[in-house]
N, C-alpha and C positions, 0 to 999 in steps of 0.2 A: 504493500500500500504506500507507505512513505519510504522515500529513499534514505539510504544510510547516511549518517553525518559525514561531511567531507572534512578531512584533516588538512590542516594548514602546514605548509613546509616552512620551517623557520631557517633563516640564514643568520648565522652568528655574525654579529657586528662587534666593533670595538667597544669596550666598556664605556659607559657614560654615566656612572653614578655621581652623585652630588659631591662626595668627598673621595678623592682618588687615593690609592695606596701610596706609601711613602716613596716608591720608586718613580711616581709621576709628579710628586710634589717638587722634586729637584728640577731646575731648569736645564735646558740643553747647553747652557754656558757653564758647565762644570769645570772644576780645576783639573790639573794634569792627572791626578790620580782618578782612576775610574771608581765611581761610587758604587757601593754594594747595594743590591736590591733587597729590600726587606718588606715582604708583603704583610700588610696589616689588615685587620678586619675593616671592611668598608661599611660606612653607615650612610646610605643614600636617602636623601629626603625626597619624598614624593611631592612634586609641586602640585599645588591645588589648581584646579581648573578655574579660569576666570569666570566669575559669576556675572550673569547678564541681568540688567534691570528689566523687569517685566513691563512690557508695553501695554498700555491700556487699550482694550478692544471694545468695540461697540456691542451693545446687547443684541442678541439674535432676535429677529422678528418672526422667525418661523414658529409654528405651533409645536408644543412639546407635551409629552406625557409626564405628569408629575407623580413622583413617588413620595415616600415618607419624608417629611421635613423635620429637622431638629427644631425644637421650640425656640431655643436661644439664637442659633445661627441663622435660621430661616434661609437655607440655601436650597433653591429649587433645582431639581436635577432633570435633565432631559436625556433621552436615549438616542444614540446615533448608531448607524450600522458600522460594523467592523470592516471597513474597506481600507485598503492600503495601496498606495501608488508606488510602482517599482521605479527604481533608478537603475538603469542598465546601460551598458556600453552602446554607443550609437556610432553612426557612420562618420560623422565629422569630428571624431576625436573629442567630443564633449559629452558631458552627462546630460541626457535628455529624459524628461519625465513624460510618461505616457498620459494622454488625455483620457479622462474618465468617460465611461459610457453612461448615458442617462438611463434611468431605471426602466422606463416604458418606451424607450425609443425603438423604432422598428429597424433602424439601420444596423448593420453589423459593425462591430468595432474594428478599427484599423489594427493591423498586426505590424509588429516591428521586425525588420530583418536583422537577425543576429549576426554579428561579425564573428568570424572564427578567432580573431585575435583580440586581446584586451588592449584598449587604447593606451598609447604611451603616456599621454598627459591628460589630465582632467581638471577642469576648472569649475569652481563653484562660487557664486556670489556670496558675499558675507550677508548673514541674516541679522540685520539690526532692526531695532524697533522702528526706525524712521522709514524703512522701506517694506514694512509688513503689508502695506496696502497692495503691493504688487503680487503678493502671495495669496490674496483672498480669492476664493473660488466663487464662480457664479453657478456652480452645479447644484443639483437637487440634494438636499440633506438626506442622510441615512438615519437608521433608527436603532443603533446597537450600543454605541459607546457611552457610558455615563460621563456627563460633562458638566462643569460649572456653567450656570446660565449665561455668564458674560461671554462665553466662547461662541465663535461662529461655526456654522455647520460644515461638515466634511463633504468631500466629493465622492463620487461613486468609483468603483474599481473597474479597470479595463482588463478583460479576461484573457485575451489572446496574447498577452504580453509576458515577458519574463517575470517570475514571482518577486514581489517586493512589498514593503509596507511603508506607510507614511512616517515621516520623521516627527518625533514628539518634540514639542517646544515648551519652554517655560510658560509663555503666555497662553499656549494652547496645548494642554496636557493630552487632549484626545487626538491631536495630530493634524498637521497641515501639509499639503504637498509643496515642495520647493520647486518653483518653476524657473526662476531666474538663475540659470546655471552658467552664465557666460563669464563670470569673474572667478577670482580665487577665494578660498576660504580665508577669512580674515582672522589672523591670530593676534594675540596681544603684542607679540614681538615679531616684526616682519624680517624675513631673511631672503637671500637671493635664490633659495630653492623652494619648490612647492612642497608643502608639508604632506599633501596627499600622495604625490609621486614618491617622495622620500620614504614615507611609511610603507607604501606598496613594495618598494625595492628591498626594504629591510625584512619584511615579513612574508614576501611572496604571496600576498593577498591582492586580489583584483583592485584597481584604483576606485571603482565605483563602490565597492564594499568598504574600503578604507574611508571614503568620504562619508558614507552613511554612519560608520562607527564613530567618526570624529563628532558628528552631530549628536549621536545618541549619548556618547559619554559626556559631551558638553552640556547636554540637557539632564544630566545626573540620572540616567537610566542605569539600573544595576545589571550585572552580567547574567544572573539567573533569569531575569525578566527578558533581556534581549535574546538569550539562547532559546527560550521556550516560546515566546510570543512575538518575536520579530524575526523569524527564520528567513522569510523572503527577503528582508532588507539586508541580511548579512550572508546570503547565499548558503544558509544552513551550516554555518561554522559551529564548532563545539566550544564549550566554555574555556577549555585550555587555550584554544586559538585566540579567543577574545581577550584572555588575560595577556597573552604575548603581544597582541596589537596594542592593548592599553599601556603596557609597560614601555613598548617602543615609542608610543606617542608621548608619554611623559618624559622619556629621555630626550627626544627631539625638542620638546618645549623647554627642558632644562638647559640644553645647549643654546637655544635662542635667547633665553633670559640672561644667561651668563655672558653671552656675546654682547648684548646691548648694555649690560653693566660695564663691561670692559670698554666699550665704545665711549660711553659717557665719561669714564675715568680718563681715558686718553685725550678726549676732547678738552677736558678741563686743564690737563697738563700741557696742551698745545702740541702733542705728539701725533695727532691723527692726520694722516694724509689720505688722499683719494685712493691710492693703491692699497694702503693698509686697511682702509674701510672695506674695500672690495674683498680683500683676503679674509677679513673677519666674518663678513656676511656669507662667505662661501663655506664656512666650517659646519660640518655635520656632527662631529663628535667632540667630546671634551679634550681628547688628545690633540686633535687638529687645532683647536682653539688655544690650548696651552702652548703648542709649538709656535703658532703665528704671533702670539702676544708675548712670548718669553723675552725677546730683546727689549721690550718696552716696560717691563716690570721694574718697579723701584725696590731696591734692597739696601741693606746696611753695608754690604760689601759689593763693589762693582766687579765685573768680570775683567779678565786680562785685556780684552779688546777695548772695553770702556776706559780702562786706565791708560791704555796706549793712545786712545783718541784724545784724552785730556792732556796728553803731552804734545799734541799737535802732529801726530804721525799719520792721521787719516789721509791728508793730501798725498803723502808719499805712497801709501798703499794703492790709492786709486790711480795715481800716475804710473805705477808699475804695470797696471793692466791696460791703460788707455794710451799713455804717451811715455814709454820707458826710455826713449832716447834722451829726453831732457832731465831725467831723474838723477839726482846726486844725493845719495844718502849721507855723505860726509857733512853736508851743509846742515844736517839736523843734530849734529853732535853738540851737546852743552856740557862741558866738563863739571860744572857745579850742580847739575840737575840729575837726580836719581832716575835712572831709566834711559838717560841720553848721554851717559858719560863716555861711551865708546861706540864703535861701529857695531859691535856684537849686540849691545843692548838696543840700538836703533833697529837692527835687522829683526831681533826678537819681537819688538813692538809691532813692526810692519807685518810680521808673520801672524801674530795674534789677530790683527785686524782682518787680514785676508782670510784666515781660517774661520772667523766669525761670519764673514760675508758668504763664504762657500756653504757653511752649515745652515744658513738661514734661507738659501736660495731654493725656491720651490722646484725648479726643473732639476736641480742637483739631487734633491731628496727624492723626487719621483723616480729618477734614474736608479739610485741605489736601492730603493724599495723594489722596483721591478727586477733588478738584478738578483736580489735576495730570493724573490719568488721562484726564480729559475734555478737556484742552487740548493744544495743540501745544507740546511740550517738545522742544527741539533741543539737540544738542551741537555746538559750534563749535570749530574749530582754525584758528589763524593762525600765520604765521611769527613766531618770537620776535624782538623788537626787538634784544635783546642776546644774540647767540649766543656759545657758547664759542669762545675763540681757537684751540683745538686742532682744531676742526672745519674740514674743507675743503669746497669747493663740491660735490664729488662726494657727500659724505654729505648735504648739504642738498638736492641734486637728487633723492635717493632719496624724499624726502617731498614732492615737487612737487605731488602730487595733494591734499595736505592743507594747503597753504599758505593757501588760502582755502576752507575746507570747512565745510559745515553740513548736518545731516541730522536727521530726527526720530528720537528715541531708540527708537521702536517699529519703525523700518524699517532702522536701521543694521545692517550686516553684522558678523559676528564678527571677520573679518580686519581690518576697518576700525578697530575698537576697539583691537585689539592693535597695529596700526600707529601709531595716534594715541598710545597709551601709550608706545610705544618712542620716538617722536619727542619726547614730553614729557620722558622720562627723559634723553634726550641734549641737552636744552635747545635743541632746534631748533624745537619747536612750543609754542604757548601754547594751553591748552584750557580751555573753560568751558562750563557748562550754562546755557542761556538759558531762563528761565521768564518768560513775558510779563507785562507790568504788569497786565493784566486779572485775573490770578490774585491778585496782591497786593491790588488794589482790592476785589475781591469778598471775599477773606479778611478784610481789615480791617473791612469793613462788617459781615460776619457776626459777628465777635468783639465789636464794640462794641454792636450792636443785638440780638444773640441770645445767644450763648454767655456773654459777660461783661457783659451789661447789668446795671448797678447796680440794687439792690433799691429804692433811693430816688432822689429827684431829685438831679441833680448840678449843682453850680455850674459856670459856663462854664470857669473855670480848672481845675476837676477833670476836666471832660469833655475839655478839651485835653490834660491829663496822661494820661488813659486812652487817647486816640487815639495819642499819642506813644509810650506803652508798647507798644501793639499793633504799631505800625510798627517800633519798635526790636526787638521779639521776632522779627518776620519777617526784618528785614534782618540782624540780628547773630547770630541763633540758628537760626531755622527754615530760612531759605534755604540757609545752608551745610550744614545737616543733610540737606536734600533733595538737594543736589548730591552729597554723599558717598554717599547711598543709591543714587541713580541710577547713578553711575559704578561703585560697588561691584558692583551687580547686573550691569551691562553687562560689566564685567571678569570677574566670576566665570563668567557664561554663556559668554563668549568663550574663557576658559581651558579650561573643560570641553569645549567643542566642539573646541578645538585638540588636546586630549589624546585625545579619542575618534577624531578624524581620524588622528592619529599611530598609534593602535592599529590602526585598520582598514588603513592602508597597510602597517604592519609585518606584519600577518597575511598580507596578499596577497603580500608579498615572501618571507616565510618558507615559504609554501606553494607557491612556484614549483616547477614540475615538475622533478625532477632529470634530468640527462643521464647515464645509466649505460651501462656496457659499452663505453666507448671511452677511449683515452688522450687526455689534454689537455695543451696547452702554455699555461701562464699567462705573461703578459707584463705587467710593471710598467713603464710607459713612463718615459723620462727623457731629458734632454739631455746635460748635462756628465758625469754619472756613469753614463750608459749605460742600456740597457733590461735589466732583470733577467728571466731566463727560468727557468722550472721546468716540467719534464715529470713528470706523475703518471700512474700506472697506472690501469686501470679500478677498482681497489680502493683508490684514493687513496694508494698508496705513492709516495714520492718516487724517481723514476728518475734524474733528472739536473737539475743547476742550472748556470746559466752567466750571463755578462754579455756583451751585444753592444752595439756603438756604431753605431747606425743613422743618426744625424743629425750626424755629424762628418766626413763625406767618406769613410767606410769602408763605406758601405751595400752595395756590390757584393761586397766580400770577406766581409762578415758574412752575406750571403745564402747563400753556400756552406756556412757552418757551420750555419745554420738548416735548410737542406735536408738536410744530412747527419744532423742530429739527428732530424728528422721521419721520414726513411726508416729510421733505425736503430731507432726505437721504434714505428714504424708509427702515427704520430700524424697525424691529418688535421684536427684542430680546434684553433684558436688562440683563446685568451680574452685580450682586451686590457682593462686597467683604464682607467677614464675620467678619469684624473688628468692631470698635466702631460705634454705631448707626446703625448697620446692621438690627436689629429687627425693629426699627422704620422706616427705609427706605424701608424695605420689605413690611411692612404694608401699607405704603404710596402708593407704586406702585400697590399692590394687590387691594387696594380700588379703584384706578382709573381704573384698568383693569376690575373689577367687574361691574363698572358703564359704561363700554364701552366708556370711555372718549377718547381713542385714535382711535376710528373708523374713517375711514374704516380699519385701521390696526388691525390685530389680534395679539396683543402684549402678549408675554410670558416673564417670567423672571426665572433666576436661581441664586443660591447662590454658590459662589466659594471661596475657601480658598485664602486669600491674604497673607499667610505666606511668608515672604521674599520680598514682593513687595516694602515696604518702604526702605529696605536695598539696593535693586537693583536700586531704583530710584535715589539714590545719588552716585551710583558706577561710575567708569570711563567708563565702557561699556555703561551705559545708557546716560552719557554725550556725548559720541561719536556718539551714535545712534540717540539721540534726543537733539541736542545741544541747540536749541532755545526754548525748552519747560521747564516750571517750574517743579522742582522735584515732587511737589504735584500732578501735572497733569500726570507725567510719570507713577505714580502708577496706575492711572485709565486706561491708555493704556495697562499696563501689565496685569491688571485684565481681560480686554476684550480679549487680545491675549491668555490668559490661556485657554479659551474655544475654540477659533478658531484653535489654534495649540498648545496644552499643552506641547508637547515635545520641540518644538523650543523655547518656552518662559521659561520653567522651567530650561533648561540647563544653562541659564544665571545666575541662583542663586546658591550659594553654597549649596550643598545637605542638610547639617545639619540644614539649616535655613528653610527648607520646612515644617518641623514639623510633620512628620508622623511616628515618632519612639517612643521609650520608654526609659526613663533615658539616652537619648543620651549624656547628658552633664556629666554623671558620668562614662562613659566607656572610654577606651583608644581612644583618639582622632585620633591617627595615624592609628589604625586599622579601626576606623569608616570611616575616610576620604578615605583610600585605598579601602574599600569595596564599599562605595557609588560611588566613581569615576568609579570603575569597572562596577557597575550596570548602570550608565549613559552611559558609553562607549558601553555596551552591547545593551541597548535600542536603542541608536542612530544608531548603526551599523546595527542591525537587521531590523529597519525600513527603513534605507537607506536615502541618501540625494541626491538631484539633484545638482550636482556640479556647474552648471551654474547659480543658483539662491540662493543657501543657503548662510547663513551668516558665517563669520569667526568663531564666537563662536560655532556654531553648527558643523562646519567642524573639529574643533580641537578635538572633542570627537569621531571622527571616529577611529576605530581600526588602529593602526600603525601611526597615525598622532599626532602631538603636536602643540603647539602654533606657532612655527617658520615655520613648514611645511605648516600649514593651511594659514599662512600669505603669504608664497611663492606661494601657489596655487592661492590665490586671486590676487596677483600682476601679475602673469602670465595671468590670465583671463582678468584683466584690460588692459594689454599691447597687448595681441594677440587676444582678442576676446574669445568667448565661446569655450569650449572644444568640439571636434567633437566625439571623442571616448576615451576609457580607455587608449589606447596606448600612447596618448599624455601626460598622467600623468608622463611618464618617462622623459619628457623634463623639468619638473619642478625641480628647484634647490633643492637639499636635499632629493629627492625621489629616492633612490636606489632600487635595485631589491628586497630587503627584505621588504622595506616599501611598494612598489608596490604590493607585494604578499599579505601583510596583509590588505591593504585598498581597493584594486581594486574591490573586490566582493561586497562591501557595497556602492559603488558610482553608481548613476543612471544618465541617460541621457533622457531628453524629446525628443523623436524621431521627433515629429511634428515640434518642435522649431528648432532642428538641421537641418532637411531637408529644412526648409524655409531659414535658415541662409546660408546653402551651395548653395542653388539655387541663392540667392541674390549675394553671393560671386562670383559664376561662371559668372553671368551676368556682375558684376563689372570688373572682370579680362578680360572678352571678350571685353568690351568697352575700357579698358586700352590698350589691345593689338592692337586695331585699331589705337589708337592715338600715340602709341610709336613704334619707330623703333626697329627692332631686335637688341639685345645687348645693348640698350641704358640705360637699368635699372641699377642702382647702386647695389653694393653688399648688401647694407643695405636693399634695396627694395626686392632683390631676397630672402633674409632671411624671409621677411614678407610673400612673396608669396609662400614660400616652404611648407606652410601648406595647399595649395590649393589641392594637391592630396589626402589629408586625406578624407576618406569616413566614414559616420556613420555606425556603426555596430548594427543591431537590438538586438543582444544579450546583449548589454550594458544596456538595460533597465530592465534586469532581475537580479535575484540573482545568476545566474550562474557565476562561477569564470572563468577568462580568461584561466586558466590552463586546463579547461574542454571544451573550445570552439570547439576543434577538435572533441571530442566525441559528443557534441551537434549537430554539423553539420552532422556527420555520422548518428546520430539518426534521424535527419530530413530527410535525404535521405532514411533511412530504412522505415519510415512511409509515405514517399511521400509528406512531408510538405515543406513549404517555410518559410524562416526566417521573411519575411514580414507579415506572418499570425500569429505571436506570440500573444497570448492572445485572439484569436478569437475562436468562438465555433467550427469551423471546425477542429481546431488543437486538441481540446479535443477529438473529435470523432475519428480522425486518431490515436491518442495515444491509446485510448481504444481498438481499433481493434487489434493493434499489441500486446499490453500487454495481452489481453484476449487469444490471439492465442499462444504466446510463454511464457507468464509469465514474471514477473519482473526479476527473477534470470536468466532465459534463455536469455532474451534480454541483460542483463548485460554481460553475458558470450560472447554473439555474438559481443558485442561492446568492449570487452577487458577492462571492467571497473568494478566497484563495485556496489552493489545494492544501497548503500546510495548515491553515486555520481549520479547514474541514476535517483533515485527518486528526487534529487535536480534539475536535468535537466528537468525532467517532470514538476515539480512544476513551474520552471521558464518559460517554454514554454506555459503552460496552464493557468497560472494566468492572469487575464485581465490587460490591460495596466493601469498603475497607481495604481496597487494593493497595499494596505496598510494593514499590519498585525494588525493594531490598530482597524480595522473595527470589529474584533471579540470581542473587549472590550466594556464596557459600555460607553454611552454618558452622559453628564450632565442631571440632572433631571429638566426639565422645568415645571414651575407651573403658575397657574393663580389666586390661592387663598391662604389664610394663615390659619393655625390652631393655636390657642392659647394654652398655657400651661394649663390653667384652663379648657380647653375643653376636656382634656384627661380623660379617664375613664378606669378602669381595665376591660380587655377583649376586648377593642377596637382593630380592625385590621387595620394597616396602612401600607403604602408603604414608604420606606426610602432608603437612600444611605449611604453606609459604609464610614465613615470619617477616621477611624484609626483602626488598629488591633494590639492587644497586646497578650501576652501569657495567660492572665487571661480572655480575652473577646474581643468583638468587639463593637466599638462605632458607632452608626447609627444616621444620621441626619433625623429626621422624620418631620421637618418643624415647630418645636415649639420653636426654638431658643436655645434649649439645647439638646445635643445628648443623646440618651438612650444607655444603656449598655446591650448587649446580653452576659451573662456569658458563658464561654467556655464549661461548662457542657451542655448547651442547643444547642450547634452546633454539630450535628451528621452527619455522612456520608449520611444517608438516606435523609436528608434535603437539601443537596447540589446538584447543577445541575450536571446531568450526561453528559451534552453536552460538557462542558468546560473541558479541561485538567487542572488539578490542581497540583501545586508543593507540596502542603501540605493540611492537613485537616483543612482548615480555609478560611476566606474571606479576601479580600483585598480592599483598598480604591477605591471608584468609583463603586463598584458593587451594583446593585439595589436588594433590598430584601423586602419580605413581613413579617411583624412582628406582634406580639400580645403583648399588654401592660399587664405586670404582676403586676407591682407596681408603684405607683406615690407618691413620697415623696416631697410635695410642699414646706415645709420649707427649705429643703436642696437642692431643685431643682434636684432631682435624679429620673431617670426613669429606670426601669428594664423591659427588653423585652425578648420575646421568639421568636426564629426564626421559621417561618412557612415554607418558601421556598425561593429559590433564583430565581429571575425573569430573 
């Protein structure tokens, strides 16, 4: 029915974080000794998008259907149809918007001829409040999207055109088509390059999609909302691809902002020339900006070239290149002046000036960079001669692979770069970039004989001085610059990959299928202080907590207590944390289970990661949730809940403490936090939350909501009772039209609970009416009873957005269905009959909507009540027995669960207390499941796999595995 999501190809670009590593902070005018490169953790600031002032719009004169109004705000709502206009590549290399088709027109819509190539450049007019009039449509209004009454009506959708949707605007949350596309997108800081084209080149995403995303992000649309409800506008990109585009956009804006700051600074100092201005405005990365502006930075200590210029040697240096016949260096000798006392000092000063000129020349740098791309450039690491006294042999052995390591910079892996950087920071490794001498020789020959060849004949002593200047420029300035650039790009690419890998692993972990409908016993293992127990009900209520001492000679006596508790609460599932004493605790329960000690209960157990549990147990959230419980027992409750509802429990913990990443402490913490928070928001939003029972912590991760808005929702719920439908969200303080648009589609309502509540409320109001005379109720009471007319909407339990309710109802009429039959088998049959007869595209045309919107409506209507996307993911692996490390043998076939995924391989828990490694070379496409849609060629945490043991290293406790298949 719906096409698979399209993955974006990412092109690694030079790093552009706000604060550069130490090796970039040094200018290219370094002194004679080459500076050592010391990578430090980068903290990149995410620039805020410029906020636009909302333009005032006229009131719509078209008729509207009024729904429930809030008594205080009195905001009338009208409904408009969910129609969206595509922005697609057109013939004249510009973005053209398709004209909408009138609803009752008899003429056929015009079709757009698609070009096989993506246009090279695309321009879009800036959308400012002053020219909004040019965007106003004269088309007939539609009737689906909830809009504030000040907004103007939407246009209809053109059906034969490439899929797309209207761009949402601050002044018009329901969407307006952008027609004037002849100019460029106006940014706060203008550059010589087009931001749309630059973004397209960096991310390999079509320019028209990049243009739409710039508008969507600028209008504060969230990634979950865009990924689900604006698929046509983004060419069906996934959330990961949207995050990459958003990050690249922020980097480009950071470069533009820093460039204009530098321009203003140089302008005040009187150093800005037209040539320099052009060079600055051409910069696309922070490295380019740093190199162009380096000669003009002010510092406490001037460079050798600057000191030579202060001595008046610059005319001599320029004369050597332009008019060497008239040059006489002896005339510059000043016996009483330091630096000019003899001919050697004069020649040295001229050499420093020439070297500075060569190192700052754009053509010279372009040539050496191109030359390096054609040669074998390697990065080498060796064991440091003088290591820190605080380091022990164990720490040094961790980097044994890199004691004598060399690799081509084109082939080195991301995890290798991060490992080398960490070893260098710990003073264990010494790292250098090796550029062959052939590059230097060819570069020097080219400079002397072509690029900087003098216009006139040079005397032998002047030719020697020119050659020395070129060699000095390469050795002292250009070579260190190239090393910094190479290492900067390698580090930036490695950090981005590490962050993306952490995000993928986190998503897989958060979407682990919940184990509902059973009581669970959580066990936080321990030795001296005992094992903490917590039994929770099927609804996550704490039934009992206790401490047992299993590993201090009291195991048999404690077994009686455990059996009594399991029988008392009818609990047959034990969840053991994987921390200290996990192996011994697992063996203890496995032995009792094998002896059928807990009969008649058929007890099983599983191991779950307890990463972050101890941190959460002492957090303010845990104290608020479990105020009367000891922090040690809170961790046992958290361990049990991680199996019962992993998403609801793991969102309480800061993502970086969950521990499913690689080198997460060595990368930019700002980038890491932003990416992981976005992944959490994506997972929570796509799963959806029942607004009447979910916690405030879970609610704040819904797209469009934050801590304050989630708190206001909880307060409204406590004051007025449960929400009846999504429209009531508009009555919550702080939830304006934009926030409602972003969050409404991800909020669910349990229809059975709502119907029961409304029935009881109706009976209560009826009894009150009999006991109260007409008009006797106070205004305060009338406000409370104003919610009585609210009726539940069956569509609120689906993923269908309120802006598409009108289309959904018309589709139900078309198939002869009823809203009360949502999720039943009859609904699926009726949908299939219509789709088989008219097709998906034909039905979408008939309903004046898009294929993607119709597919979303069909999914919402046919999915069973209480559908959870996590059912497609793996559940915890429950066991009854244990395998020892010593029992492993080469060739043995085992079943395990993926613990963590890294670029070099996948760690699998095979139940022996130590995870085995499947090297990445053993993971092939043929071995992966064809059923599941995969974002990449790899496995994620929680997936069950069948593996074969390739090698067992007992002294080092290392297991190498081969992937057989994914279960």
